[in-house]
mmCIF file of the C-alpha atoms, coordinates in Angstrom:
data_MODEL
# 
_entry.id   MODEL 
# 
loop_
_atom_site.group_PDB 
_atom_site.id 
_atom_site.type_symbol 
_atom_site.label_atom_id 
_atom_site.label_alt_id 
_atom_site.label_comp_id 
_atom_site.label_asym_id 
_atom_site.label_entity_id 
_atom_site.label_seq_id 
_atom_site.pdbx_PDB_ins_code 
_atom_site.Cartn_x 
_atom_site.Cartn_y 
_atom_site.Cartn_z 
_atom_site.occupancy 
_atom_site.B_iso_or_equiv 
_atom_site.pdbx_formal_charge 
_atom_site.auth_seq_id 
_atom_site.auth_comp_id 
_atom_site.auth_asym_id 
_atom_site.auth_atom_id 
_atom_site.pdbx_PDB_model_num 
ATOM 1   C CA . MET A 1 1   ? 182.879 11.115 160.704 1.00 0.00 ? 1   MET A CA 1 
ATOM 2   C CA . GLU A 1 2   ? 184.515 7.871  159.805 1.00 0.00 ? 2   GLU A CA 1 
ATOM 3   C CA . LYS A 1 3   ? 187.706 8.897  160.653 1.00 0.00 ? 3   LYS A CA 1 
ATOM 4   C CA . LEU A 1 4   ? 187.223 9.421  164.191 1.00 0.00 ? 4   LEU A CA 1 
ATOM 5   C CA . PRO A 1 5   ? 188.251 6.779  166.718 1.00 0.00 ? 5   PRO A CA 1 
ATOM 6   C CA . VAL A 1 6   ? 184.644 5.785  168.384 1.00 0.00 ? 6   VAL A CA 1 
ATOM 7   C CA . ASN A 1 7   ? 186.689 4.627  171.710 1.00 0.00 ? 7   ASN A CA 1 
ATOM 8   C CA . LYS A 1 8   ? 188.270 7.898  172.522 1.00 0.00 ? 8   LYS A CA 1 
ATOM 9   C CA . LYS A 1 9   ? 186.471 11.144 173.608 1.00 0.00 ? 9   LYS A CA 1 
ATOM 10  C CA . ILE A 1 10  ? 187.392 14.061 171.477 1.00 0.00 ? 10  ILE A CA 1 
ATOM 11  C CA . ILE A 1 11  ? 188.400 17.370 173.067 1.00 0.00 ? 11  ILE A CA 1 
ATOM 12  C CA . LEU A 1 12  ? 187.539 20.474 170.568 1.00 0.00 ? 12  LEU A CA 1 
ATOM 13  C CA . PHE A 1 13  ? 189.429 23.636 171.757 1.00 0.00 ? 13  PHE A CA 1 
ATOM 14  C CA . ASP A 1 14  ? 190.642 26.899 170.599 1.00 0.00 ? 14  ASP A CA 1 
ATOM 15  C CA . GLY A 1 15  ? 193.876 26.450 169.218 1.00 0.00 ? 15  GLY A CA 1 
ATOM 16  C CA . VAL A 1 16  ? 195.127 30.370 169.561 1.00 0.00 ? 16  VAL A CA 1 
ATOM 17  C CA . CYS A 1 17  ? 194.260 30.282 173.603 1.00 0.00 ? 17  CYS A CA 1 
ATOM 18  C CA . ASN A 1 18  ? 197.362 30.156 175.983 1.00 0.00 ? 18  ASN A CA 1 
ATOM 19  C CA . LEU A 1 19  ? 194.702 29.262 178.635 1.00 0.00 ? 19  LEU A CA 1 
ATOM 20  C CA . CYS A 1 20  ? 193.517 26.466 176.079 1.00 0.00 ? 20  CYS A CA 1 
ATOM 21  C CA . ASP A 1 21  ? 196.744 25.420 175.418 1.00 0.00 ? 21  ASP A CA 1 
ATOM 22  C CA . ALA A 1 22  ? 197.903 25.054 178.999 1.00 0.00 ? 22  ALA A CA 1 
ATOM 23  C CA . THR A 1 23  ? 194.611 22.978 179.714 1.00 0.00 ? 23  THR A CA 1 
ATOM 24  C CA . VAL A 1 24  ? 195.601 20.788 177.162 1.00 0.00 ? 24  VAL A CA 1 
ATOM 25  C CA . GLN A 1 25  ? 198.831 20.012 177.890 1.00 0.00 ? 25  GLN A CA 1 
ATOM 26  C CA . PHE A 1 26  ? 197.526 19.391 181.442 1.00 0.00 ? 26  PHE A CA 1 
ATOM 27  C CA . ILE A 1 27  ? 194.775 17.190 180.450 1.00 0.00 ? 27  ILE A CA 1 
ATOM 28  C CA . ILE A 1 28  ? 197.254 15.273 178.099 1.00 0.00 ? 28  ILE A CA 1 
ATOM 29  C CA . LYS A 1 29  ? 199.561 14.816 181.547 1.00 0.00 ? 29  LYS A CA 1 
ATOM 30  C CA . LYS A 1 30  ? 196.700 13.500 183.301 1.00 0.00 ? 30  LYS A CA 1 
ATOM 31  C CA . ASP A 1 31  ? 195.170 11.389 180.796 1.00 0.00 ? 31  ASP A CA 1 
ATOM 32  C CA . LYS A 1 32  ? 196.708 8.157  182.471 1.00 0.00 ? 32  LYS A CA 1 
ATOM 33  C CA . ASN A 1 33  ? 194.121 5.900  180.612 1.00 0.00 ? 33  ASN A CA 1 
ATOM 34  C CA . ASP A 1 34  ? 194.348 7.405  177.292 1.00 0.00 ? 34  ASP A CA 1 
ATOM 35  C CA . VAL A 1 35  ? 190.889 8.360  176.716 1.00 0.00 ? 35  VAL A CA 1 
ATOM 36  C CA . PHE A 1 36  ? 190.904 11.474 174.675 1.00 0.00 ? 36  PHE A CA 1 
ATOM 37  C CA . ARG A 1 37  ? 192.025 13.097 171.534 1.00 0.00 ? 37  ARG A CA 1 
ATOM 38  C CA . PHE A 1 38  ? 192.528 16.630 170.675 1.00 0.00 ? 38  PHE A CA 1 
ATOM 39  C CA . VAL A 1 39  ? 191.645 18.749 167.645 1.00 0.00 ? 39  VAL A CA 1 
ATOM 40  C CA . GLN A 1 40  ? 191.736 22.421 167.411 1.00 0.00 ? 40  GLN A CA 1 
ATOM 41  C CA . LEU A 1 41  ? 188.119 24.496 166.713 1.00 0.00 ? 41  LEU A CA 1 
ATOM 42  C CA . GLN A 1 42  ? 190.142 26.471 163.810 1.00 0.00 ? 42  GLN A CA 1 
ATOM 43  C CA . SER A 1 43  ? 191.567 23.118 161.912 1.00 0.00 ? 43  SER A CA 1 
ATOM 44  C CA . GLU A 1 44  ? 189.554 21.457 159.154 1.00 0.00 ? 44  GLU A CA 1 
ATOM 45  C CA . LEU A 1 45  ? 188.371 18.536 161.264 1.00 0.00 ? 45  LEU A CA 1 
ATOM 46  C CA . GLY A 1 46  ? 187.425 20.801 164.003 1.00 0.00 ? 46  GLY A CA 1 
ATOM 47  C CA . LYS A 1 47  ? 184.960 22.454 161.647 1.00 0.00 ? 47  LYS A CA 1 
ATOM 48  C CA . GLU A 1 48  ? 183.888 19.289 160.217 1.00 0.00 ? 48  GLU A CA 1 
ATOM 49  C CA . ILE A 1 49  ? 183.033 18.061 163.564 1.00 0.00 ? 49  ILE A CA 1 
ATOM 50  C CA . ILE A 1 50  ? 181.008 21.349 164.808 1.00 0.00 ? 50  ILE A CA 1 
ATOM 51  C CA . SER A 1 51  ? 179.322 20.979 161.897 1.00 0.00 ? 51  SER A CA 1 
ATOM 52  C CA . TYR A 1 52  ? 178.578 17.407 162.208 1.00 0.00 ? 52  TYR A CA 1 
ATOM 53  C CA . ILE A 1 53  ? 177.102 17.879 165.352 1.00 0.00 ? 53  ILE A CA 1 
ATOM 54  C CA . GLY A 1 54  ? 175.722 20.707 164.973 1.00 0.00 ? 54  GLY A CA 1 
ATOM 55  C CA . VAL A 1 55  ? 177.067 22.995 167.511 1.00 0.00 ? 55  VAL A CA 1 
ATOM 56  C CA . ASP A 1 56  ? 176.181 26.550 167.010 1.00 0.00 ? 56  ASP A CA 1 
ATOM 57  C CA . THR A 1 57  ? 179.757 28.060 167.679 1.00 0.00 ? 57  THR A CA 1 
ATOM 58  C CA . SER A 1 58  ? 178.278 31.770 168.797 1.00 0.00 ? 58  SER A CA 1 
ATOM 59  C CA . LYS A 1 59  ? 177.200 29.938 171.992 1.00 0.00 ? 59  LYS A CA 1 
ATOM 60  C CA . THR A 1 60  ? 180.274 28.156 172.488 1.00 0.00 ? 60  THR A CA 1 
ATOM 61  C CA . ASP A 1 61  ? 184.198 29.285 171.489 1.00 0.00 ? 61  ASP A CA 1 
ATOM 62  C CA . SER A 1 62  ? 186.140 27.688 173.486 1.00 0.00 ? 62  SER A CA 1 
ATOM 63  C CA . ILE A 1 63  ? 185.860 23.785 174.413 1.00 0.00 ? 63  ILE A CA 1 
ATOM 64  C CA . ILE A 1 64  ? 183.793 20.744 173.263 1.00 0.00 ? 64  ILE A CA 1 
ATOM 65  C CA . LEU A 1 65  ? 184.024 17.394 174.176 1.00 0.00 ? 65  LEU A CA 1 
ATOM 66  C CA . TYR A 1 66  ? 182.547 15.157 171.935 1.00 0.00 ? 66  TYR A CA 1 
ATOM 67  C CA . GLU A 1 67  ? 182.009 11.236 172.570 1.00 0.00 ? 67  GLU A CA 1 
ATOM 68  C CA . PRO A 1 68  ? 181.573 10.255 168.746 1.00 0.00 ? 68  PRO A CA 1 
ATOM 69  C CA . GLY A 1 69  ? 178.218 8.167  168.132 1.00 0.00 ? 69  GLY A CA 1 
ATOM 70  C CA . LYS A 1 70  ? 177.129 9.197  171.926 1.00 0.00 ? 70  LYS A CA 1 
ATOM 71  C CA . ALA A 1 71  ? 176.956 12.431 172.669 1.00 0.00 ? 71  ALA A CA 1 
ATOM 72  C CA . TYR A 1 72  ? 178.699 15.890 172.836 1.00 0.00 ? 72  TYR A CA 1 
ATOM 73  C CA . TYR A 1 73  ? 178.839 18.741 175.699 1.00 0.00 ? 73  TYR A CA 1 
ATOM 74  C CA . TYR A 1 74  ? 180.117 22.185 175.718 1.00 0.00 ? 74  TYR A CA 1 
ATOM 75  C CA . LYS A 1 75  ? 181.146 25.045 178.247 1.00 0.00 ? 75  LYS A CA 1 
ATOM 76  C CA . ALA A 1 76  ? 180.865 24.177 181.972 1.00 0.00 ? 76  ALA A CA 1 
ATOM 77  C CA . GLU A 1 77  ? 179.545 20.683 181.392 1.00 0.00 ? 77  GLU A CA 1 
ATOM 78  C CA . ALA A 1 78  ? 182.213 19.728 178.926 1.00 0.00 ? 78  ALA A CA 1 
ATOM 79  C CA . ALA A 1 79  ? 185.154 20.848 181.785 1.00 0.00 ? 79  ALA A CA 1 
ATOM 80  C CA . ILE A 1 80  ? 183.326 18.702 184.119 1.00 0.00 ? 80  ILE A CA 1 
ATOM 81  C CA . ASN A 1 81  ? 183.254 15.599 182.301 1.00 0.00 ? 81  ASN A CA 1 
ATOM 82  C CA . ILE A 1 82  ? 186.859 15.944 181.450 1.00 0.00 ? 82  ILE A CA 1 
ATOM 83  C CA . ALA A 1 83  ? 187.618 16.521 185.030 1.00 0.00 ? 83  ALA A CA 1 
ATOM 84  C CA . LYS A 1 84  ? 185.648 13.337 185.654 1.00 0.00 ? 84  LYS A CA 1 
ATOM 85  C CA . GLU A 1 85  ? 187.511 10.764 183.345 1.00 0.00 ? 85  GLU A CA 1 
ATOM 86  C CA . LEU A 1 86  ? 190.845 12.145 184.735 1.00 0.00 ? 86  LEU A CA 1 
ATOM 87  C CA . GLY A 1 87  ? 189.866 10.375 188.130 1.00 0.00 ? 87  GLY A CA 1 
ATOM 88  C CA . GLY A 1 88  ? 191.623 11.165 191.413 1.00 0.00 ? 88  GLY A CA 1 
ATOM 89  C CA . VAL A 1 89  ? 190.896 14.364 193.018 1.00 0.00 ? 89  VAL A CA 1 
ATOM 90  C CA . TYR A 1 90  ? 189.642 15.646 189.721 1.00 0.00 ? 90  TYR A CA 1 
ATOM 91  C CA . THR A 1 91  ? 186.175 13.256 189.902 1.00 0.00 ? 91  THR A CA 1 
ATOM 92  C CA . ALA A 1 92  ? 185.121 15.848 192.755 1.00 0.00 ? 92  ALA A CA 1 
ATOM 93  C CA . MET A 1 93  ? 184.704 18.548 189.681 1.00 0.00 ? 93  MET A CA 1 
ATOM 94  C CA . ALA A 1 94  ? 181.591 16.363 189.628 1.00 0.00 ? 94  ALA A CA 1 
ATOM 95  C CA . ILE A 1 95  ? 180.087 18.171 192.540 1.00 0.00 ? 95  ILE A CA 1 
ATOM 96  C CA . PHE A 1 96  ? 179.458 21.510 190.289 1.00 0.00 ? 96  PHE A CA 1 
ATOM 97  C CA . SER A 1 97  ? 177.018 19.246 187.851 1.00 0.00 ? 97  SER A CA 1 
ATOM 98  C CA . LEU A 1 98  ? 174.332 19.368 190.763 1.00 0.00 ? 98  LEU A CA 1 
ATOM 99  C CA . LEU A 1 99  ? 174.614 23.195 190.251 1.00 0.00 ? 99  LEU A CA 1 
ATOM 100 C CA . PRO A 1 100 ? 172.023 24.747 187.609 1.00 0.00 ? 100 PRO A CA 1 
ATOM 101 C CA . LYS A 1 101 ? 173.654 24.782 184.152 1.00 0.00 ? 101 LYS A CA 1 
ATOM 102 C CA . LYS A 1 102 ? 172.957 28.582 184.069 1.00 0.00 ? 102 LYS A CA 1 
ATOM 103 C CA . ILE A 1 103 ? 175.501 29.079 187.598 1.00 0.00 ? 103 ILE A CA 1 
ATOM 104 C CA . THR A 1 104 ? 177.997 26.956 186.197 1.00 0.00 ? 104 THR A CA 1 
ATOM 105 C CA . ASN A 1 105 ? 177.917 28.281 182.321 1.00 0.00 ? 105 ASN A CA 1 
ATOM 106 C CA . SER A 1 106 ? 178.131 31.899 183.678 1.00 0.00 ? 106 SER A CA 1 
ATOM 107 C CA . VAL A 1 107 ? 180.987 31.194 185.636 1.00 0.00 ? 107 VAL A CA 1 
ATOM 108 C CA . TYR A 1 108 ? 182.254 29.619 182.318 1.00 0.00 ? 108 TYR A CA 1 
ATOM 109 C CA . ASP A 1 109 ? 181.379 32.591 180.061 1.00 0.00 ? 109 ASP A CA 1 
ATOM 110 C CA . TYR A 1 110 ? 183.340 34.741 182.179 1.00 0.00 ? 110 TYR A CA 1 
ATOM 111 C CA . VAL A 1 111 ? 186.509 33.018 182.051 1.00 0.00 ? 111 VAL A CA 1 
ATOM 112 C CA . ALA A 1 112 ? 186.240 32.232 178.349 1.00 0.00 ? 112 ALA A CA 1 
ATOM 113 C CA . LYS A 1 113 ? 185.032 35.947 177.853 1.00 0.00 ? 113 LYS A CA 1 
ATOM 114 C CA . ASN A 1 114 ? 188.240 37.219 179.652 1.00 0.00 ? 114 ASN A CA 1 
ATOM 115 C CA . ARG A 1 115 ? 190.672 34.375 178.685 1.00 0.00 ? 115 ARG A CA 1 
ATOM 116 C CA . TYR A 1 116 ? 192.463 36.369 175.812 1.00 0.00 ? 116 TYR A CA 1 
ATOM 117 C CA . LYS A 1 117 ? 192.732 39.446 178.309 1.00 0.00 ? 117 LYS A CA 1 
ATOM 118 C CA . TRP A 1 118 ? 194.372 37.156 181.126 1.00 0.00 ? 118 TRP A CA 1 
ATOM 119 C CA . TYR A 1 119 ? 196.339 34.470 179.395 1.00 0.00 ? 119 TYR A CA 1 
ATOM 120 C CA . GLY A 1 120 ? 196.973 35.903 175.843 1.00 0.00 ? 120 GLY A CA 1 
ATOM 121 C CA . LYS A 1 121 ? 196.623 34.514 172.656 1.00 0.00 ? 121 LYS A CA 1 
ATOM 122 C CA . LYS A 1 122 ? 199.124 32.905 169.937 1.00 0.00 ? 122 LYS A CA 1 
ATOM 123 C CA . ASN A 1 123 ? 199.030 33.586 166.287 1.00 0.00 ? 123 ASN A CA 1 
ATOM 124 C CA . GLU A 1 124 ? 198.778 30.284 165.174 1.00 0.00 ? 124 GLU A CA 1 
ATOM 125 C CA . CYS A 1 125 ? 197.641 27.204 166.628 1.00 0.00 ? 125 CYS A CA 1 
ATOM 126 C CA . MET A 1 126 ? 200.404 25.324 168.579 1.00 0.00 ? 126 MET A CA 1 
ATOM 127 C CA . ILE A 1 127 ? 202.290 22.527 166.598 1.00 0.00 ? 127 ILE A CA 1 
ATOM 128 C CA . PRO A 1 128 ? 201.976 19.516 168.769 1.00 0.00 ? 128 PRO A CA 1 
ATOM 129 C CA . THR A 1 129 ? 205.606 17.550 169.631 1.00 0.00 ? 129 THR A CA 1 
ATOM 130 C CA . PRO A 1 130 ? 206.092 14.356 168.117 1.00 0.00 ? 130 PRO A CA 1 
ATOM 131 C CA . GLU A 1 131 ? 205.685 12.718 171.709 1.00 0.00 ? 131 GLU A CA 1 
ATOM 132 C CA . MET A 1 132 ? 201.986 14.348 171.525 1.00 0.00 ? 132 MET A CA 1 
ATOM 133 C CA . LYS A 1 133 ? 201.377 13.846 167.487 1.00 0.00 ? 133 LYS A CA 1 
ATOM 134 C CA . ALA A 1 134 ? 199.080 10.555 168.330 1.00 0.00 ? 134 ALA A CA 1 
ATOM 135 C CA . LYS A 1 135 ? 196.875 12.745 170.841 1.00 0.00 ? 135 LYS A CA 1 
ATOM 136 C CA . PHE A 1 136 ? 195.873 15.313 167.709 1.00 0.00 ? 136 PHE A CA 1 
ATOM 137 C CA . LEU A 1 137 ? 193.308 14.332 164.968 1.00 0.00 ? 137 LEU A CA 1 
# 
C-alpha cells in the first residue's frame, strides 16, 4: 500500500454503476481542494485496498472512503464524509451524522440495492478522459 498517496483521500466506487459514475464525475467537479483520488472496486488496486483494510464486501459494494494510514468509512458514513470535504452547501450533509447509523445506512442500502434498476449499469468500467487521469489511481 506504499504506492498510495498519503495526502489524498481515496474513494473506491463501483465502476460499472451509472449512479456511481455520475457521482464520481460530480465529486471531481466539486473537489476544488484536490482532496480525492478514485479507484474502481473491480480493479486490482481496488481489490488490494479492500483486502488490506479488511472490508467485508458482502456488507458494502458501492462506496468506500479510505484515508491511507488513518481510517476508512463505508455506506452513509463515507457519503457524509465526502460531502463534508466538498465544502460549501455540501457540508450541511454533516447533519445526517447525528442520526443513528442504522437509519442512515438503511436509506443508503435501499438506494444501493436499487441503483442498477434505477440508473442502469455498464458492461465495463469507465475509462477516464486524459484530463481526469490524474484523479484515478
